[in-house]
N, C-alpha and C positions, 0 to 999 in steps of 0.2 A: 079700191076692191073690196069684192064683197067679203063682210067680215070681219076686213081688218077694222083694229082699233084704232082708236082715235089717236089723233099726235103721231101714227107713225110704226107705232108701236106692235109687235105681232102678239095674236090673241093667243089669251092663258090654253088655249087648247094645241094648240103648236108646241109652247113649250110645254105642255104633260107630254105630250109626242114626240118631239126633240130626245127628253128627261129619259122616256120606257126604252127609247133604240141604243142612244148611250148605253143603257144597264143592261140592255141585249147584248151589247157589243162589248161590255168589261164582264158578263158571268160568258157568254161564248169562250173573252181570251184564257178567261182564269178555269174552264173549262178544260179549252183545247191542254193548255196547263198542265192540269192534273190527270189528263189521259196518257202527254207526253211524257211528264211522271211515271205514271203505272207505265208505258212503255217501257221507259227504260229500265224500269226495276223486272218487267218481265227480261229485259235483254242482258242486266246484268244477271239474274236466275241462270237464263240458257247459258249463260258462259259459266257460271258454277257449275252447272250439271257435264257440261259440254268438261271443264278443269278435271271432274270427277271420273269421267267413262271416257275421256279419252276419244271423243268424238272429233275428229277433222274430215278432211275429204281421203277417200276411197282411192285405191290403185288406180290407171287408166285402164279404160274398157279393153276386151279384147280387142287385139289387132293393133293397141298401141293409142286410140281414138280416144282423146280426152273428156274429161265429165264436162259439162256446162258447166261455167262460172257460179259461185255460190250467193246466193242474195245478199245483194249489201243489208252493213248493220240497220242503217234508215229505211222503215219500211215503204213503200212504196204506194200509190195513192190505189185505195182500195181494201187494202189489209192489213189499216192499222192496227187493229187488236187481232191480227189473226197469227195465231203461234207458230212457230217453222218447225217443232215438230208437231209429232199427231193429241197426244193428251201429255199430263205429264204424268199420270202410271206406266206411258207407254214409254217415257224417255226414259223413266227409273228402268222400264223392264231391257230396254237396251242399251240401260250404262250395267246392266247386268249380265251382259251377254245375248239377250233374246232382241237387238233389233233388229237383229233379219228377219223378225216374225209382227214385229209387234209396229210398228218402223215404214214394215213395208205393207201393213193394211189401210186401207183410209178410212175415214171415218167414215158411218152411215149417214148420204146424204152429202157429203164435203166432198168440194171439186179436189181431184185426182192433183198432186204437186204437179208444180210442173216440171220438177227437176229429177221426175222418176222417169225409173225407166221399166217404159213396157215390155213386159215377154219376160225378164227378168226379176221375177217375185224373189231369189236369193240374192240378188244385190240391192243393198237399201237405197235414197235417195243421197243429198250429198251431206245435211244436215242431220244423216242418220248412220251414216258410214264411223267406225269407230278403229282406233289407232294404237298403237302401245299403248300401255298405263302408266299417264307420268302424274305424281300427286306429289304436292309438296307437302313439308313437314313439320311439326313445331306442336301450340300449344294457343297461339289466334284462333280467333274465329275467321272460320271463312276454310281452312287447312285442307288438305286431301287426304293426309293423314293424321293421325294424333299420335302426337310422342308421350309415351310412357315417362312414370318419375325412377330412379331407383328408389323400390322399396319391397320387402316379401311380400307385402300382400298390400293390391289398390282394387277401387271398387268402381262402378261408373254403372248409374241410372241411364241408358238412353233416351227412356222414354223421357226425362226433362236437359235440360240445359248443364247436365254435369260436368263439359268439357270445361273445367276454368268459365261457366256462364255463357257458353252456347253450347250448341246440339255440337251431339257428337257424329263425326263421320264414320264409315263405315270400314272406318279403316287406320288399325294400332298400330304403333310399332317400336321398340326400343330404344330406350337414349343411346345417345352418343358411348358414357362412362356403364358399364353395371359390376356392381361388386358383388353379385346375391343371383340366385334363384329367384325369378318373379311370378306370383299366382295373382293372374289375370282374372277377373267375377265381374260380366256385362251383365245386366239385368235387364230385365222388361225388354227384351229387342219386339215381339211383335206389337208392341204399341214404339217404336222407336221415332223419337222427335224428329221431323223435315222438316222442307221449306217454310216459316214464320211459325213453326211449334206445330206443323202441319203433320197425322201421321197417315202411315202409308197403308196399302193393301197388297196383298198378292205374296210373294216370295222375290228376297233379295238376299245377297253374300256380305258377309264382314271377313274380313282380311287382316291375319294376325301373323308380322313378321319378326323374326326376332333377328335382329344382326350383328347381335353377340357373338362372341364365338368361344366363349366358356361355355356362360349360364345358359338352364333353361327358363320358356317360360312356359305357364300351365294355365291354361284358359278354359275355363267356364263359365255354366250359366246361372239362371234365376233356379234352377230346378237343382243344380248340384249331384244329375244323374250322370254324365260326362264329365271328363277333365281330358282334355287332348291334351298332350306335351309336345309342341313347340323344341324340336333340338336346337341347339346352336348354329348359328348360319344357316338357318333356314324356314319356311313357311311355309301358314295352312291356312284355307276357307274352306268357313264356314258357312250354310244357308238359317234362314231364320224365316217364317211363316208368320200371316198374321193372326190365320184360323185355321191353320191345317196343324193335324197331327196336335202335338205337347207345347201347349201353349210355353213360350218364351224359352222354348229348347234348340239347342244347337246340332243343325245337320253336319255330321261331320262328314270329310271326307270313307268310303266303305273299307271295309278294311277284307273286304272278301272280292280275290283277285285269280283270273284263272293261272295264271305265270309270275313267280317276282323271282328278279335275278338283283342279287344283291352287289354291288360291284368292293365296298370295304366296311365292313362290318355289321350286325343285327343284333338290335338290343330290346328286349321286352322289360318294358317297365311294371310290369302290372298283366294281370292276365294270366289265363291258362295258354302254352303250346299244346296243342291238341292235332294229334296225326292220327286217330284212332278208326275213321273216317276212311283213310285212304291206303290202299293195301299195294300204292307204293315203297317202297325203297328208302332207308333215312343213311343217306353217308356223307359222311365232312370227310374235312382235310385234313392234311396232316402236320395241323393244331391240336395241342391242347383241347380237351371237352373237359369242364367243368361245368361239375350236375349239382348246385347246394341245398339241393332239396331229395328227398325222396323215389327211388327208382325200383316199381313193383314191375315185375312181367305178366302177365294173366296167365293165369292156372287154370284155364278153360282147354288148352289143348299142350301135347306135351312139345312146348318150343323149347330150343336149345337156347344156350348162351355160348357163345365161343370167342373168343380172342387170337391177338396174331400170338406171335414169337415173342412178341418185349413185352416189359416186364407191364403187372398187372398193381396196381396198386386203391386196397381199399378202403378209405377215409373212416368210415364207422362197421356200428358191429355190424355180424355178417351171421347171416343163421342158415342153417341147410335144413329143410323144412324134412318133418318125424319118414320114418320109414327108407330114406335115401341115404346111398352111399357117398362116400366123399372121397374120391382115392386120389392119387397124387403118383402120377404116372403108371406106365406095368413093371411088373416082375421082372427082376432083372435091370429096369431101367426105371426106375424114379429117382424125381428129380429132389432136393434136398427141400424140405420146409422146413423155416425159419420164426419162430415164434417169438413177437420181442415183447410181447402183451401174457397175464397169466393163461392158462390153458388150463380149462376143467375138463375132464373125462368123467358123464355120468353128474350127478343130480343129488342133493341131501335131503330131498324127500324119500319119502316111505318110496321102497322100490324101483326110482329112481339110478339107482346104483349099474355098474356092468362091466362086464370083464374087459382086462384089456391084453391082448397077447400080442408078443414081440419076439418074434424071431431075426436074431443080432443082438447084437453092443447095444450096450447102454451107456454112454457119456453123459454125464453134467459136471458142469463150468461154474464159474463164478463171473457175478455181474463186470460188467466190462469198465467198472468203478471201481472193481477191488473189493465191492461188495461181496459175503460172502455168502451164494445160492444154500440154502435147505433142503432137506427131503423129508416132507412128512407119511407114513404110511399111516393108514387106519388101525385096529383092535384087535383085526382076526392075526391066527399068526402065518410067523413068516418061515418058509422054509428056502435056505440059501444051501443048493446045490454043490456051488464051489466054493473051492477060497477065498475069505471075506478077509480082503486087506483095505486097511486105516490107512488114506495117507496124512505122510511125514507133520505132525505138529498139528494131528486133526484128534475127535472124542468120540470115542463110543460110550455114551452118555445112557443112564438111567433116570426115569422119571422120581427125584428122590423123593413126590409124597404116592409114592404105587408101593404096591408088594411084591412089585416080581422081583426075581431072584435072576441070579448072572449065575449061572453050573457050568463047570468046566468038563470034559472030559479026564483020562487020566493022564493023560498027556502033561508036557512040562508047560509050566505056563513061563512065558517071555512078556516082560512090561520094560520096551524100551522108555516110555516116557513117562510121566509124574503120574502120582498114582495120586487120586483124594479122593475122601469121602467126605459127605456134608449133613450133615443135620445130625440127629444124636444118637446117633446110631455107634456101636460096638464095633471093632476089629480084631478079631481073636486068631492066634497063629495056633498049630499043632506043638508041642511041645521039642519041634526042633527046630536045628540054630534058624536063626532069621538074622539075615544079611542084607543091609541098606547099603546099599553100593552109591548110594547117590546122594544129595543131599536131603534134610531131613529135619520139616520144619514140622512145628505143632501148633493149629491153628491158635487166632486169637482167642484167651481167656479161657484157655485149656491148660490142665493139669497134665502135670509129665510126672507118671510115680514109675520109679523102680521099687517092686517089691512092697513087702509091707511094713507098718514097727515092727520092730524085733528081727524082719526075717527079710529085712533085701538083702536082694543082690548086688555085687560090684559095681558099681558103673565105671568103668576107664573109656577116655577119651583121646584118642592118640594124636587127636588136629587139635586146634586150636582154640579154645571153647568162649565164643561171645556171650555175653547178658544183657540184655536190653540192648541197645543199638544208637550211634552217633547224632541221627535225626532231632529236629528241635522235640523233646516230649518223648523220646523213646530208651531213654534211662530208667531202671527196676531197680528196685532192692531186693537184697540178696541176705537171707535169715539161714545161717547153717545152728545148725545144734551138734555142736564136738568139737575135734581137735581140727584140724590145721595143720596140711604137711607137703609142705613142698623142698621140690626134692629135683636135683641137676638130673641131667638125662648120663649114661654111661659111656657115654663121648667124652664126656668133660664141657657141655658148654653150661657155661652157664643160667641159671632161669631167672631170672628177673621180677618186680613185681611191680606194678604200676599200676596209681590210685588215680581217680578224675579231680579236679580239679574244688572240691568239694573237701572241707572238713573230717581227717580222718580217726576215729575217738579209738583209744586203744585203754579196752578196763581192767588188762593183764598188767604185768611186767611186762617190758618190752626190752628186748635183748638181743643186741647185736651180734653174732658172733666173732672168734680174734680174729685180726688183721680184717675185718670187712669195715666199711663207713659207710657212715650218715650225711649223705650230699643233696644238699635244696641246689634245684638247677638256678641261671639265673635270672633273676626277676625280680621280683618288688613283695616277694612271700615273706613273713616273720614266724621266725622263731619263737616260742611263749612255753615258758615252762611254770610249771605252777607254784605255790609257796614253798616245797619240796625243794634241799638242796638239791645242785645241781652239778652232777660231777664228771668232769673231766679228765679221762685218764689218759693221754694222749695229749700231742700239741693242738693248741685252735687256732688256726690261722681266721684272718679277716684278708679275700684274694680285694687285689684291681684296687681302687679308688674306694670302697663301699666303707664304712664308718663301721667302730665299734663304742658302742651310749650304753649308759650303766644307766642301774636309777638312784634317783636320788641318797641311796643307804651307804654305807660305806662298801668301799669297794678293796678286797684283800686280793694283795695278791703274794701265793703265799712262798710260790720262786723268782729265779731270778727275771725281773722287766728289762725286754732290749728291744729300744726304741730302733728301725728298720735307715739302713742309710738314705740320707737325703735326708729324712722326716724329720718334722717337728716336734717337738712337746710343747702343748700348753696347755695352761693351769687358768680355765675362767676365759674373763674379756677383757678388756683396759679397763681400770676403774673396780672391777665387779669382782676379780678372784678371788677365789679362799685362799687360807694360810697351806702352804709349803709345809709339810714338818719331816725332815730325815734323819732316823734316829742312826742309820750305821754313815760310814761313811762317805763321803760323797767325792766322786771326780769326776773332773773334766778335764776331756781329751786324755791322752796315758804317756805312758811315761819311755815308750819305743820311739826312734825316731821317727820325726813327721806327724805321729797321734796328736798332737799338741794343742792344743784349741782353743780360741778365746769367753772369755765371761765378762758380756757386760750387763750392770744392773742397774737398771734406771729405777732412782729410790734410795732410800738409808737402805747400808750394812752394818748391820748389831751381831758382835761377835759376844756371847754370854758367856758364863759357867755353868754348867747346872748343879746341883744340888748338895754336891760329895763334895764340892767346898777343893777341889783341880781343878786349879789354872788350866787356862786353854790357852793355844797359841794362836798365831797367825802367819806361817809362814810362803815368802814371798819368789818367788825363782830369781835366779841370778841379773835376770833381765832389768832395765830399769823401773820404777815403781816412781807413778810420775799421781800427784794429788792435786785435783784442779783445785779443791780447798782449805782454808784450814786446817793444819796435821794437829790437834792437841793430846795430850798423852795426860793420862790422866794422873791426880796427886798419887804422888809417892811408888809410880812409876819412873819406868830408865827410857833411855833413849837413848840404846848401844846401837857404837859402828865397832863391826869385830876388830878386838884389841890386837887380834897379829895380822891383821891386814893393811893393807896399802891403799882405802876407801881415803877419799877426802870427802869432809864437812863443810860445804860451803851454801852462804844465804845468799839473798838477794839482798837488792840498794837499800832495804829497809833498816832502819834499825835492829838490831841485836841486844835482847837484853837475858842478862845472867843473873836471875834470881838466889842463884847457890854461889857454892866457891866453885873455882875454875880449876883445874889441875890440871899441870901440864905433867907430864910421865917425864922422868929423868933422863934428860941428854937432849929435852926436843924444847924447843923454843919456838914463842910467839914471835914471828915478823909483822912489822907493819908495813905497809906501801908508804911511798912518799905523802902519804896523810899522816895525822897529827892525833895524840888522842890528850879528850879532854876529863879534866877528872874536875866530879863538882863538890868533893871533900875538898879538905885545904891541902893543900901541899908544901906542910912541915916535913923537915927533916923526919920525922915519925911516920911520917905515913906508907905503908908497904906499899902502896901503885904508884902512886903522882909524889916523887921527892921531888924537893929542894934541887935547886943547883947550884 
């Protein structure tokens, strides 16, 4: 074969051609895959556009004929890169409600879309039709309506990927939970980022949805010129243009309406409510009308203001214009005028005073809270054509700092209440008698003088006289120059004198009248005399269980001393008693029947003769005398039993020692019982006591 290589191998040029063909196949396959990938991305973008604008199948044609089926997702031969919409811009216009015009109009030089209905310019083809608006919500890339956050202010620059790293859609909605009003700012809407960060041209709309039932969303733009408030559970649509009008400014719905009917409430949050260009009437329902600002009625014409018969409440200051009358009711048919605030007639400026004429009675009452109401007049003269009555307990006062006088006529003056004169002014009466029929009080730090020195008139008080008072610090000193005489009255009532609890000093002799008592009431008070002699002409009684204690000096009792029945007489205390010396006879008990008593002595008893040498005797009663100790009879003294008596002398079992002679009276014997007599001396015949037998 010509050109064949030796050994049967293909020539070099064939190899190169084969490699070129193979490379072209690879390039074609790669380009196909790239184009297919671009087409798929175009389909995805078209799907996103359809998801945003709700593109779908239209309603059936007139007569019920269906539309031709929509084109399959895969491109047919010859239309591999042909877009299903006219252009992206026209698709955007269709997305915002202009699809009837933009999608119905073919591109210049382009074939008419096979799904277009001729003669029906108002009906779009299958891919241009618009169904109900359905958006996905959230914050992920590709959502149809972006979900805001729950914060007071938030801003989004839509010319960037400000919505959590992706392009912002044209719809914003509140989150599921809202706890406050939200202010939303959308910046740079004229250069809003579109698919693949591309900007758009023309005009397009934004949707702001407030799904919360409580709080308000305030929407503003880059200019800050207009803020549109979206109330709870409502929405608003705003438009933005790429080059027309004010850049980056939202165009909100028109505020001019031909007729507005509101079913439930109308709230103006800002701006004016202007009805001036209308000649129509303004009529409200039966509900309350609250005007929080000023209300002005034009003065260009003599307009009248008339209310119904219901109550009219004016909560602010009310002014009647100059030279304008203010009339309540008509003659004999006027309604009551009640003023709960201060009422001024005229003014304080020069020439602003006016005359007030009243036909009828004037009644002034106190405040409802019990606070007394006052009446103040000007400095001019006041003429009272009738009697003047001051209510019970009320005063008629001339200003104390003024020089005005109070002058009465010649008629009698009757003062039924207190009379008070203030300041350093004098009160002088005539020479006639002055009768004070009520309590009379002299003011603090004010002297009360009757007459003058050596010429004072007598002051007679027929009632009780109090000097000072019982309250803390109310006691005062009383100084008297002259004698004080206190008398009983003629009815025989005894007058008493009572002092306070302080000391009473009597600088002269103190004398109690005959048969009068000096009594200290029950208490812990003491009675102390001076060093002079205290003389009691009558009995001295210590009452009840009280004690009588003397000083350490000698106590002399000149008269008889008697201790009451059942009372003890004690001198000192155990081991510390002083000496008791009685210079007179001392009796214990009495001689009458049943008056004898016992004498018990703890300690020694000594009976001594006095210095005159007369012997003293001890005489006991006829009863038994017991000596618990030894009984010793002094030297040369006798122990005698009455010689004529029958009393016996008996010893105990102890030894009886007789140191002297023992004499047995004549006729008397000594009897010895069964015992024996022992003689310590000899028992000779010559012994007088013990003789031999």
